N, C-alpha and C positions, 0 to 999 in steps of 0.2 A: 247449160249446167254450171252452177257456181261451185265454190270450193267445198261446200258442205252437202251437195247433192250429187248423186251418181246415177248415170244412165245404165241400168242393168243390161239393156239390149246390146250394148257395145262390148260386153264381155266376150273375150275370144280366148277360150281355155283349151288347152291341149292336154288330153289324158295321156299321162306318161305310161309306158308299157314296161312290164316286167314279166319276161317269158319263162314259163315253167316247162321243164322237160317231161316227156311221157312218163319217165320213172317217177318223177315227183308227183304227177297226177295220180299215178297208181298208188303211190305212198299215202296221198291224202285220202283216197277211197279206202285203202286198207286201214288207215287210222280210224275212220268212221265205223268200219266193220268191226274193229276191235272194241270200240266203245260200246257198240250194240250188243256184242257177244258177252261182255262183262256186265251183265244185268245184276244189280244189286238187290239183296233181299230188302223187303219193305221195312224191316226193323234196323237196317244199317244205314247210318247217316254218313255222307261224304261231305266234308266241309272244305271249300276252296277259299284259301286265304290270300289277300293281297296287301302290300305295303305301299302307301301313297304319301306324297307331299301335296299339301293344299295348293290348288292351281291358281287361285286368285287371292291377293293379299287381303281384300275386303271381306273375305268369308272365313278367314283363318280361325276365328274364335267360334265358329259355328259348325253344325253338322249338316249344313245344307247340301254340300257336294256329296258327302258320304251317303245321305239319305236318297238323293237322286240316283246314284249309281246302283244302290241296292234295289231301289224300286225298279229300275230298268232291267237288272239281273233277274229278279223274281218274276217279272213279266215274260222274259225271254226263255228262261230255263225250261218250264213245263213242255213247250213245243219243240225245243232244240236239244234237250237232254232227257227225252221222254223215257229212256231206258233206266233212269235212276229214280226210284220211288221217293227217296229222301235225300235231298241235296241242299245244303245251306252255303251261305257266303259270309265271310267275315272280312271287312275292309278296315285296316288300321291306318289312320291318318295321324301323322306326327303332331305333337303339341304345337300350338301357334308360336310358342317362343323359340322353337327350334329353327336355326338357320340352315341354309342348304348344306353347309359343311358338316353340321351335326347330323342331318338326315343321311348324308353319304356314309358317315361313320357307322350308322345303324345298318345301312345296306351292306357295307364292307364286313361287318362282323358276322352277319348272317350268311353271306355268300362265301367269304374266305374260310368261314368255320364250317362250311358244308352242311348248314342247318336246314332241315326240311320244314321248319315252322311256316314259312310263306311259300306259296305256290308261284306267285308271280310278283314282279316288282315294277314300280314306276321308276324309270332310269333317265337321268339327265342325258341329253343327246351327246355330251361330250364325255360321258363315262363308258361308251361302247368298247373302246380299246382296253379299258382297265378291268371291266367285269364280263366281257364277251365270252371268256373261257368258262364262265359258270352258268351261261344261259344256253338253253337247247336251240338247235337249228329249227326254225319254224317252217322251212321249206318242205312241202309235202304234208305238213300238219295243219296248215290253213289253206284255204282255197286260193288259186291263182286269180280268180275274179276279184277277190277282196284285195289282194296285193296290188293288182293292176290299177286300182283307184287312187293309190297314193301318189303324191308329187315325187318325182325322182329325187330331188334334193333331200326330202325328208326320209325317203327310203334308204338313200345312201348312208345316212347317219345311223342306220340300224344294223349295218353290216360289219362283221368281224371275220377276217380271214376267208372272205367270200361266202360267209354263212349269214343267213337272215336271223340274227339273234333277238330281234324285237320288232314291234310294229309301232309306227308313229301315233302318239296320242293327241298332241297339239303342238302348234308351232309358235315361235317368237321370232321376230325380226327387228333389226336396228332400224329405227325411223327418225325423221327430223320433225321436231316440234318447233313452231315459230310464233312470234308475237304478231297476230293478225292486225291488231290495232296500230301498232308502230309502222308496219308495212304500208297500211292504208294512209296513215298520217303523212308519210313522206313519199307517197306514190311509188312504191317499189313492189316488184313482183316477187313471187316465191322463187328463190334461187334454184337453178337446174345445174349449175356448175360451181366448183369451189372458187373460181375467180369472181363469179357473180356474188357469191356469199361474202367473199372478202370485201368487194366494193361496197355492197349494201351495208355491211356491218361497220365498216369504216365511216361511211357517210352518216349513218344513224347515230353511232357513238359520238361523233363530233357534234352533231346537233343536240343530242339529249344530255351529254355529259354525265355527271354523277358517277354512281358505281355500277352502271349497267355493263354487263359482259356481252361481247359479240357473239361468242360460240362456246358452248360447254359440252364436254363429252365425259368419258370415264377414263382419266389419265393417270390414276394411281397405279403403282406397280402391283397389279393383280389380274385375274383372268379377263376383267372388263376391258383392260387395255389391249389385250390380245384381240378381243373381238373388234375394238376400234380400229387397230392398225391393219387387220385384214380387210376391213371395209374400205379404208383409205387406199390400200394397195390395189384392191380389185376395182375400185372406181377409177383408177388410172390406167387401166388396160386399154388396148387399141380399139377393139370392137366389142359389141355385145357378147358375141360368141367366142371371144378369145379365152382359151383355157388358162386358168391361173396356175403358175408355177411358184407361187408364193414368193419367197425372198431371192429366188434365182432370176427373176425378171428385172429388166432394166428399170421398169416403171416403179419398182418397190422403192428405189432410192429417190426417185422424183416425188413419190407420194410422201415419204418421210420428210423430205426437205420442204415440201409445201406446208405440212403440218407444223414444222418448226418455225417457218416464216410467219404463221398466224400467231404464234407465241411471241415472237420477236416484235411484231407490230401491235401486241396487246389486244388483238382481237380475242385471243384466248388468254385469260388471266393466269399469272403464275400460281395463283391459289388453286386453279383447276387441276394442278399436278397431284392433288390429293383427293380429287373427286372420285367417288364411286357412284353407282346408280342413285343411291339415296341422297348423297350430298348434292349432286348436280340438280336432282329433282327438287330439293329443298330451296336452292337458289332460284330455280325456274318458278316455283310456286309463289315466291315472294316478289315476282316480277322483275328479277335482277338479271335475266338472261334473255337475249334476243332470239337466238337459235340454240336448240338443244338436241343432241343425239341421245336417244334413250330407247327403251322397249315400249311396246304398245300399252302396257298396263299403266304407264305414266299418265295417259288420258284419264283413267278412272281415279287414280290417286289425285290428280289435279282438281277434278270435279268435286271429289270428296273434301279436299282442302278448302275449295271455294265455299262450299256449303257450311263448313265448320267455322271458318274465320271471317267470312264476309268479303275478303279480298277477292276481286274478280277482274279479269281482263279477257278480251276476245283472243282466242288462239286457234291454231289449225295444226294439221299433220300432213306430211308429205314424204315422199321417198328422199333418201339422202341424195346430195349432189354427186356429180362425177367430174372427171377431167374435162369432158366436153358434153354438149347436150345429147341426150339419149343414153348416156351411160350413168349407172348408179350402182349401189352395192348394199347388201344388207346381210349381215352375219346371221346365220340360222341358229336360233336357240330352240327352246322347247324340250319336251319330255316324251319318252317312249315307254312302252310296256313289254317287259321280257319275262319269259318262263324259266324258272330255276331248274337246273339239272337235278337238284336234290328234292324236287317235289315228288310226293307219292302218287300224284295224279296229273302227270305232265300233259297227257293228251286232253283232258278235260279243261285244264288250265289254259292250254293253247286255244281252245274254242271260246273260252271266256275272254281272253285277250283279244281274239278276233272280233268278238262282238263289241266290246268296250271301245275298240278303235274303229269300228264300223261306221257306216254313213249315218245310220239313225242315231246312235249314241253321240257321235260327234255333233250332229246337229242340235240335239238336246242340250249338250254342254255349251255350244256356242250361244244359243238362245238364252240360256240361264246365266252364264258367266262371262260371256263375250270373249271366250278364248278362241284362238285362230285355228280352224280346221287344218288337217293335213291332207285331206281328200280334195282333189282339184275342182271337181264339178260342184262342190258346196259353195264356191264363191260366185256361182250364178244363181243361188237359191235366194228368192226375193225376201223370205223371212229372215235369213241370216244377214243379208245385206242391209236390213233395217237396223241392226245392232252393231255391225262392224263395217268398216270402210272397204268394201270389196274392191272398189276402183283402184285403191293403192296396192292391195295385196294380190290382185289377180295376175299381174305380170311383173311382180317384184323380182329383182335381180339378185337372188339369194346366193350365198356362198357358204359352203360347209368349212369348218375348221378341220384339220387333219386328225380328228379325234378317234379315228378307227385304230390307230396305232396304240400299242400297249403303253408306250412311254409318252403319250401326248401331254399329260399334265406336267411332266418334267420338261418337255419341249416348250410348253406354254410359259413356264417360269423362266426359262432362258429368254424368251422372246419379250415378255413384259418387263423384265428387269433390265434388259439391254436397251430397249426402246425408251424406257423411262430415263435412263442415263443420258440418252441423246436429247430428250425433251429438257432435261435439266442443264444440257450444254456441258456435261462433264466428259462426254466423248462426242466425236463427230458422227454425222449421219452415215458417212462412208464406213467408218469403223464399226458402227452398230450393225450394219448389214453384213459386213465381213464376219463379225463375231457369231451372228445367228446362222449364217451359211456354213460356218465350220461345224456347228452342232447338227444342222439339219441335213447336210449333204453326206450322210454316212451311207456308204455303198453296201448293198446286200441284195440277195436274190430270194424270191419267195419260194418256200419250201414245197408248195403244192403245184409248181409249174412243171409241165412235162420236160422242158428243157433242163430244169434243175435235177430231175431224176435221172436224166441221161448223163449229165456232167458228173453226178455223185456215182453213177454206175461206172463210168470210165475211170474216175479217180480210185475207186475201190479196186477195180481190175488192175490198174497200174500198180497199186500198192501190193496186190497179190503177186504180180509178176516180179517186183522188186524182192519180195520175200522169198520167192521160188529161186531166183538168181542167187541170193545170199545163201540159202540152203545148199544149192549146188556147189558154190564156192567152198562152203564149210566141209562138205562131204569129200570134195576132191582137192582140198587145199594143199596136199603134199605132191600133186602132179607138178612137173617142171614148168609147163606153160602158165600155170596159176602162180607158182612160186615166183616166176619171172616178173609177173605183174603186181607182186606184193598183196597178199590176201588182206592184210590189215588196212592198207590204203583203200582197197576196193569196198571193204566193210564200212569204213567211215563215209565214203562217197554214197553208198547205198543207203546208210542210215540218215544222211542228210536229205537225200531225195525223198525217202519215205516220210520224214518229218515234214518236209516242204509240202507234201500232198495234203497235210492236215489244214493248211492255210485255206483250202477250198471250203472245208466244213465250217470255218468261222464266218464265212460269207452267207451261209444259208440262214434265213430268217432274220427278223429285226434284232440287231445286236443290243445287249445292255452294256453297261460300263465294264464289267468283267471280260466280256467277249472282246470289246474294243482293245482292252489292255493285252489280252492273250494274243489277239490278231497282230499287234505290233511286235510281240516277242516271237511268235511263230513264223513270221515273215522273215525276220532278220537273222535269227540264230541258226536255222538250217543252212542259209546261204553262207553264213560265216564259217560254219563247220566244213562245208564243201571247199570253200576258198582256201581255208587253212590246210586242208588235206592236200590240195593241188600244189600250193606253195611249198609245203614240206616235201612232196614228191620231187618237185623242180629242184629244190635245194639239194636233196640227196643225189639227184642225177648230176647236177653241176659239180658237186663235191667229188663224186666218183670219176667224172671225166678229168677233173683237175688232178686227182690222185694218181690215175693211171698215166696221164700225160707226164707228170713228174717222175714216176717210176721208170718210164721209158727212157728218160734222159739220165 
């Protein structure tokens, strides 16, 4: 088997499991019963609306994708939504001139405004944390059988606060494109490690000279750099199954230092510090880059550029290298479909989303647009493997960004701005990692954990006991034994203790900037009050002792 041919029989795919409880199974059946009960009159039309971003750049100016999805839906609906006499679908695809950021503004306006215009949305996999609260939990509304088919890494990108708020539509992974002609010219193999890539790049750059760049990625201070650095860190782990702890791992610093060393050796040009996907791709298409990290759609873009300009060179695609042979990394990109909480027909919309992300629909989209499926066993489908490189993707070592968190985009900004400073050599690699860890290592406890509920219950009980003691002291404050202990002193101590208990509440749930500020205040002020009260009491006691001792003499 050569670089461009793949043996389908060698595919060894593992279907990831996602277990549904009996209650969720019953909920799914109940949902279907509700749909059947709500039979609509023949003169009433239900319209299910979806908002989409075009999946492939080459079809942005056409209705090809929209027409295909509508065709699939109208073929599917009569047999699966038979209780609705009149049902129609409206799919809105954003204008080709819109960028992803513009599309997100549209999604944000609709969801944050609680608008019911669209029933479901195409959501970038990194938007889960930002918009998860506006999407319904699909557990129990779609079948466990459908969910079980998705790859775990894709399914994880759809979860928000342990809820399944979307289903994976298609994948994207970071990959390595290489100049096949230059590797063959100098009798070099495709690099499997970063050290191999470094050696090959140095060797070929010395031989070729000119303005050829050894390696290009996305190193501008934006989300693309976050994707790149996660891949570098994950590729430096110890073993394939080593769990990534992001910037808390020792190999995070090693990975960053290795990346910086490629810059210092001019394998990565200083110009690459402003590269996005499009700029690095432009350099690549002109034949100015030996190795390039990009997304799979770079293949199609390169072929289209060859056809339009006449410039052409043999190239190939492979998994990104790792610290050692057998290790690799690929940041997961791609898009999901989620149902709006504000939909007038959430159950029907959930069924539509289940179908559009299902095996049949994904196969049609893969064959038509070469988008990567999120269903594992489709990578053993011969038809699909004729249009995409299944051999590369079937066991790709994908990594999710921590995008399930509400503040992920803020976290990402800290990461790419800090890493970019390290690449510019304005701060050291050590300081960059320390800066990021300060932001990411915020301590908190999840609100829906049983242990959290127990801790909160004990805290509330303790505060109630403190208040009861305070009431008892207030009621019997004139009694001699209470007077002897100084009621004011006891009230101050109890107030400080009660205030200190509020510290626990500030650790529940992922904190924002206001909570972090409040936490610092609420941790120190009550302790200061208690210490001041104790010192005051000690001072009064010492003064009284001195006073009576002087009076005695």
